[in-house]
N, C-alpha and C positions, 0 to 999 in steps of 0.2 A: 504494500500499500504506500502510495506516495504522500508524504506529509504536506507537500506544497499544494495539494488540492484543497487544503483547509486553511491556507495562509491568508493573512490580510495584505493589503497593498504594501506596507512598509516591509514586511517579511519577504514578500516577492521581490522587492527591489534589492534587498540584501542578497537574496538567492541569486538574482541576476548578476550582481557584482561579484559574488563568489564564483559563479560559473565563468565570467570573463577572466578573472584571475587564474582559475584553474586551466582554462583554455590556453592562456599564455604560458603557463608552466608546462603543459603537455606539449606545446608547440616547441618550446625550447629543448625539451627532453628529446623529442623526435629528431630535431635538426642539429643536435650537438654532435661534433665530430668524434668525440670521445665519450666514454661511459664513466663519469666521475663517481666517486664513492657517495656523493651526496644524493644520487638518484634514488637510492633505497628510502632515505628519509623524506625526500620530496614526494615519491609515490605513495608512501604511507600517509602523509599529510593530505594528499589529494583524495586517497581512498576514504579517510576518516571524514574529511570535509564534505564529500558527496553523501556519505552515510547519514549526515545530519538531516538531510532532506527526504530520506526514505525510511521505511521500517526495515531495519536490517534483518537478514535471514541467516540462519546458521550455516557455516561453511562446510559442515560435515553432513548434516541430514537435510538441509533446506527448510527447516521449520522456522517459524516466526513467533514471537519476537526473539531477537537475540541480543546479547550484550557483548561489549568489547572486552575480551579476556585474552591475555597472552598474544597480542598482536593480531588477533582475528576475531570474527563474530561467531559466538557459540550460543546455542540455546541452553537452558538450564539442564535439560536431560543430558546433553553431550558433555557439559562441564562436569557433571557428577560422574559420568562414565570414565572420564580422564583421570579422576582422583583415585 
């Protein structure tokens, strides 16, 4: 479920600004001649920022809702299995 479907105008404007910033970051990553170490951090930041506007799903089973745990999105069931 996309959270932006229920946003007000100011939140949608913030979302648009975030998307512009992320688009610039992605363009720079794609067109970079080298693969700097900072790519991992930048990609994680992009992934987390995009997830703010959607209902995250579990990266293991695909269930929703999920929470950010150990650098990925996991549902409660999969977090308990990992323990």
